[in-house]
C-alpha positions as CSV (number, residue, x, y, z in Angstrom):
1,M,3.4,17.3,9.4
2,A,4.8,19.2,12.4
3,S,8.3,19.2,11.1
4,T,7.5,21.0,7.8
5,S,7.8,24.7,7.4
6,N,7.1,27.1,4.6
7,F,10.1,29.4,4.3
8,K,9.6,32.2,1.6
9,D,7.1,30.0,-0.2
10,R,9.4,27.0,-0.2
11,V,9.2,23.7,1.8
12,V,12.4,23.7,4.0
13,C,13.7,22.1,7.1
14,V,12.8,24.1,10.3
15,H,16.3,23.7,11.6
16,H,18.3,24.1,8.4
17,P,16.4,26.4,6.0
18,D,19.3,26.6,3.5
19,A,20.0,22.9,3.4
20,P,19.0,21.1,0.1
21,L,16.3,18.5,0.4
22,I,16.7,14.9,-0.8
23,E,13.6,13.3,-2.4
24,D,13.0,9.6,-1.7
25,Y,10.8,8.6,-4.5
26,R,10.3,5.0,-3.2
27,A,8.9,6.2,0.2
28,G,7.5,9.5,-1.1
29,D,9.4,11.6,1.4
30,M,11.5,14.8,1.4
31,I,14.5,14.6,3.7
32,C,16.8,17.3,5.1
33,S,20.3,16.5,3.9
34,E,21.8,18.0,7.2
35,C,19.8,16.3,10.0
36,G,17.8,13.7,8.2
37,L,14.5,15.2,9.3
38,I,11.5,14.3,7.1
39,V,10.0,17.6,6.1
40,G,7.5,16.4,3.5
41,D,5.6,13.1,2.9
42,R,3.5,11.6,0.1
43,V,5.5,13.4,-2.6
44,I,4.0,12.7,-6.1
45,D,6.4,11.0,-8.4
46,V,6.2,12.7,-11.8
47,G,8.3,10.2,-13.6
48,S,7.1,7.5,-16.0
49,E,5.2,4.7,-14.4
50,W,6.8,2.1,-16.7
51,R,10.2,1.5,-18.2
52,T,10.0,1.1,-21.9
53,F,12.5,-0.8,-24.0
54,S,12.6,-0.3,-27.8
55,N,12.7,-4.1,-28.6
56,E,10.2,-5.2,-26.0
57,K,6.9,-6.8,-27.0
58,A,7.1,-5.9,-30.7
59,G,6.9,-2.2,-30.0
60,V,4.0,-2.3,-27.5
61,D,4.4,0.6,-25.1
62,P,2.8,0.0,-21.6
63,S,3.4,3.7,-20.6
64,R,0.3,5.8,-20.2
65,V,2.0,9.2,-19.8
66,G,2.1,10.1,-23.5
67,G,4.6,12.2,-25.4
68,P,6.1,15.6,-24.4
69,E,4.0,18.7,-24.5
70,N,4.2,20.6,-27.8
71,P,3.4,24.3,-27.3
72,L,3.1,24.8,-31.1
73,L,-0.1,22.8,-31.2
74,S,-3.5,24.1,-30.0
75,G,-4.1,22.9,-26.5
76,G,-0.4,22.1,-26.0
77,D,-0.9,18.7,-27.5
78,L,-2.7,17.5,-24.4
79,S,-5.2,15.6,-26.5
80,T,-6.3,11.9,-26.2
81,M,-4.8,9.5,-28.7
82,I,-6.9,6.3,-29.1
83,G,-4.8,3.2,-29.7
84,P,-5.8,0.6,-32.4
85,G,-8.6,-1.8,-31.3
86,T,-8.0,-5.5,-31.0
87,G,-11.2,-6.9,-29.7
88,A,-14.6,-7.4,-31.3
89,A,-16.1,-4.5,-29.3
90,S,-13.7,-2.0,-31.0
91,F,-15.5,-2.5,-34.4
92,D,-19.0,-2.0,-35.7
93,S,-21.0,-4.5,-37.7
94,F,-19.4,-3.2,-40.9
95,G,-15.8,-3.8,-39.6
96,S,-15.0,-0.1,-39.2
97,A,-13.3,1.1,-36.0
98,K,-15.7,2.8,-33.6
99,Y,-13.2,5.2,-32.2
100,Q,-10.7,7.1,-34.4
101,N,-8.2,9.8,-33.6
102,R,-9.2,12.0,-36.5
103,R,-12.3,13.1,-34.5
104,T,-10.1,14.4,-31.7
105,M,-7.6,16.4,-33.7
106,S,-8.3,19.6,-35.7
107,S,-7.3,19.8,-39.4
108,S,-4.9,22.6,-38.5
109,D,-3.1,20.5,-36.0
110,R,-2.9,17.6,-38.5
111,A,-1.3,19.9,-41.0
112,L,1.2,21.2,-38.4
113,I,2.2,17.7,-37.3
114,T,2.7,16.6,-40.9
115,A,4.9,19.7,-41.6
116,F,6.9,19.2,-38.4
117,K,7.6,15.6,-39.4
118,E,8.7,16.7,-42.9
119,I,11.0,19.4,-41.4
120,S,12.5,16.9,-39.0
121,S,13.0,14.3,-41.8
122,M,14.7,16.9,-44.1
123,A,17.0,18.0,-41.2
124,D,18.0,14.5,-40.5
125,R,19.1,13.9,-44.1
126,I,21.7,16.7,-43.9
127,N,22.5,16.3,-40.2
128,L,21.1,19.6,-38.9
129,P,20.9,20.1,-35.1
130,K,17.6,20.3,-33.2
131,T,18.0,24.0,-32.6
132,I,17.5,24.6,-36.3
133,V,14.5,22.2,-36.4
134,D,12.9,24.1,-33.5
135,R,13.4,27.4,-35.2
136,A,12.0,26.1,-38.5
137,N,9.0,24.7,-36.7
138,N,8.3,28.1,-35.1
139,L,8.6,29.8,-38.4
140,F,6.2,27.4,-40.0
141,K,3.7,27.9,-37.1
142,Q,3.8,31.6,-37.7
143,V,3.3,31.3,-41.4
144,H,0.5,28.8,-40.9
145,D,-1.4,30.9,-38.4
146,G,-0.9,34.1,-40.4
147,K,-2.5,32.4,-43.5
148,S,-0.5,34.7,-45.7
149,L,0.8,31.9,-48.0
150,K,-2.5,30.3,-48.9
151,G,-2.4,28.2,-52.0
152,R,1.3,27.2,-51.5
153,S,2.0,23.6,-50.6
154,N,3.0,22.8,-47.1
155,D,6.1,21.0,-48.4
156,A,7.3,24.2,-50.1
157,K,6.6,26.3,-47.0
158,A,8.4,23.8,-44.7
159,S,11.5,23.8,-47.1
160,A,11.6,27.6,-47.1
161,C,11.3,27.7,-43.3
162,L,14.2,25.3,-42.9
163,Y,16.3,27.4,-45.3
164,I,15.5,30.5,-43.3
165,A,16.3,28.8,-40.0
166,C,19.7,27.7,-41.3
167,R,20.5,31.3,-42.4
168,Q,19.3,32.8,-39.1
169,E,21.3,30.2,-37.0
170,G,24.5,31.0,-38.9
171,V,24.8,27.7,-40.7
172,P,23.4,28.5,-44.2
173,R,22.6,25.9,-46.8
174,T,22.3,26.5,-50.5
175,F,18.9,26.3,-52.3
176,K,20.2,23.3,-54.2
177,E,21.0,21.4,-50.9
178,I,17.5,22.1,-49.6
179,C,16.0,21.2,-52.9
180,A,17.9,17.9,-52.9
181,I,16.1,16.8,-49.6
182,S,12.8,18.3,-50.5
183,R,9.9,17.2,-52.7
184,V,9.4,20.6,-54.4
185,S,11.4,22.5,-57.0
186,K,14.1,25.1,-56.3
187,K,12.0,27.7,-57.9
188,E,9.0,27.1,-55.6
189,I,11.2,27.1,-52.5
190,G,12.7,30.5,-53.7
191,R,9.2,31.9,-54.1
192,C,8.1,30.7,-50.6
193,F,11.3,32.0,-49.1
194,K,10.6,35.6,-50.4
195,L,6.9,35.4,-49.4
196,T,7.8,34.1,-45.9
197,L,10.3,36.9,-45.2
198,K,7.7,39.4,-46.3
199,A,4.9,37.8,-44.3
200,L,6.9,37.6,-41.1
201,A,8.5,41.0,-41.5
202,T,11.9,39.3,-40.8
203,S,15.2,39.3,-42.5
204,V,18.3,37.1,-42.9
205,D,22.0,38.0,-43.0
206,L,23.7,38.1,-46.3
207,I,25.6,34.9,-47.1
208,T,29.4,35.2,-47.5
209,T,32.0,32.9,-48.9
210,A,33.2,32.1,-45.4
211,D,29.8,30.5,-44.6
212,F,30.5,27.6,-46.9
213,M,34.3,27.4,-47.1
214,S,34.9,25.0,-44.1
215,R,32.1,22.6,-45.1
216,F,33.2,22.5,-48.7
217,C,36.8,21.9,-47.9
218,A,36.0,19.3,-45.3
219,N,33.9,17.4,-47.9
220,L,36.7,17.6,-50.4
221,V,39.2,16.4,-47.7
222,L,41.5,19.4,-48.1
223,P,44.1,20.2,-45.4
224,N,43.7,23.3,-43.2
225,Y,46.3,25.4,-45.0
226,V,44.4,25.0,-48.3
227,Q,41.2,26.0,-46.6
228,R,42.8,29.1,-45.0
229,A,44.3,30.1,-48.3
230,A,40.9,29.6,-50.1
231,T,39.2,31.7,-47.4
232,H,41.8,34.4,-47.9
233,I,41.5,34.4,-51.7
234,A,37.7,34.6,-51.6
235,R,37.8,37.5,-49.1
236,K,40.4,39.4,-51.0
237,A,38.6,38.9,-54.3
238,V,35.4,40.4,-52.8
239,E,37.3,43.3,-51.2
240,M,39.1,44.1,-54.4
241,D,35.7,44.0,-56.3
242,I,37.1,41.4,-58.7
243,V,34.0,39.1,-58.7
244,A,31.2,41.7,-58.7
245,G,27.8,40.1,-59.5
246,R,29.0,36.6,-58.7
247,S,27.3,34.5,-56.0
248,P,29.3,33.8,-52.9
249,I,29.0,30.1,-53.6
250,S,30.6,30.3,-57.0
251,V,33.3,32.6,-55.6
252,A,34.0,30.1,-52.8
253,A,34.2,27.2,-55.3
254,A,36.6,29.2,-57.6
255,A,38.8,30.1,-54.6
256,I,39.0,26.5,-53.5
257,Y,40.0,25.5,-57.1
258,M,42.7,28.1,-57.2
259,A,44.1,27.2,-53.8
260,S,44.0,23.5,-54.5
261,Q,45.8,23.9,-57.8
262,A,48.6,25.7,-56.1
263,S,49.0,23.0,-53.5
264,E,49.7,19.3,-53.6
265,N,46.0,18.4,-53.1
266,K,44.7,19.3,-56.5
267,K,41.0,19.1,-57.2
268,T,39.1,19.3,-60.5
269,H,36.2,21.6,-61.5
270,K,33.9,18.6,-61.4
271,E,34.9,17.4,-57.9
272,I,34.4,20.9,-56.5
273,G,31.2,21.5,-58.5
274,D,29.7,18.3,-57.2
275,I,30.3,19.3,-53.6
276,A,29.3,23.0,-53.9
277,G,26.4,22.4,-56.3
278,V,27.8,24.8,-58.9
279,A,28.2,24.1,-62.6
280,E,31.7,23.7,-63.9
281,A,31.2,26.6,-66.3
282,T,30.3,28.9,-63.4
283,I,33.5,28.0,-61.6
284,R,35.5,28.6,-64.7
285,Q,34.0,32.1,-65.2
286,S,34.7,33.1,-61.6
287,Y,38.2,31.6,-61.8
288,K,39.0,33.6,-64.9
289,L,38.1,36.8,-63.2
290,M,40.4,36.0,-60.3
291,Y,43.3,34.5,-62.3
292,G,44.8,37.8,-63.3
293,H,45.1,39.0,-59.7
294,A,46.4,35.7,-58.3
295,K,49.6,37.2,-56.8
296,A,47.5,39.7,-54.8
297,L,45.0,37.1,-53.7
298,F,47.2,34.4,-52.2
299,P,48.4,34.8,-48.6
300,E,52.1,35.6,-48.2
301,D,52.9,32.5,-46.2
302,F,51.3,30.0,-48.6
303,P,53.5,27.0,-49.4
304,F,53.3,26.8,-53.1
305,A,53.6,23.3,-54.7
306,T,52.8,24.8,-58.1
307,P,54.0,28.4,-58.7
308,I,51.4,31.0,-59.6
309,E,52.8,31.3,-63.2
310,Q,52.0,27.6,-63.7
311,L,48.4,27.7,-62.5
312,P,46.0,26.5,-65.2
313,L,44.8,29.3,-67.4
314,L,41.6,27.6,-68.6
C-alpha cells in the first residue's frame, strides 16, 4: 500500500511516524491514531478463533489453537495431540484406537508433564503462588536432564524441588508441611533435597525464626502485638545463644508460647505444635532454655496480662 512506510524497521504512518497505531481486527487494518490513515491491511489476528465457555457442550472445546507453549518440554510443546475418536473409522477390527498420543510424545516429556502436574497439585494444596511453581518446574527440569538422581522416584524429586523453590523465593515451608502434601516420606524428601543441591551446585539461605513467625501467628489467630513480641523473643534468644542447637521452627514455637502466655490470648503447647508441626516435648525443651532469661527476652513496651513471674514453669 502506498501509504505504508517502514521507519526504523517499524510500520508507521508517513505523516505521523511517532503516532501509535490502532489495530482493527474486524477489518484487518492498522490505522494511524492522528489522521486516520490506513497504514497496513490484511493484518493477521493471532487471537483464538473461538470463544470457549467452561460449561458449554459438556466440556467439548471447539478451539484449534491448543495450549500455551511450554519451553521446558522438548520442541516447546508444539506437538500434535489427537483427540478421542468417536466414529467407526477411528478403531481397528479389534476395537483399539488407531491413533494414540503416546506415539507422538517421548517418555522424557511424559515424565516431565507428570512431575509438573504433581508440583502444581502440591502447590495448590498449600496455596503457593505460580512463581514458586515455575521455579520448582525449572529445578525439576534441570535435575531430570542432568540424570544425577537416577533411581529416585519422580514424586520425591518433585517434592524436593518444591521445597527448594520455597526456600529460594523467601517463603520457606517445613519438611513436615511438604511431606503432608506429598506421597513420599520426609526422610526420602530430605535425601533428594541434599542430592539436588549437590547436583545443581546451588544453595539456599538458612531459615530463621522470622521466616515462620507471621504464618504461625496468623494461623493461631494471635494479635499483632503478640506476633511482634514472639519475633523479638526468638531473635533475642538466638542472639544471646540461649537456644544453641535448636531448630528455628522449635524456637519460633517456644517464643510464640511464651508471648501468648504473657498476653490475654493464651495458647497451649498442643495448639502451637499442631500449627508448627513440632512435638509438644520439643516446645517444652526450648521453652525451658528461654524461661530463665524471660526478662531480657521480652520487648520493653509489651503489655503484660500475666507477669513474667507468673509464667508457667513447666
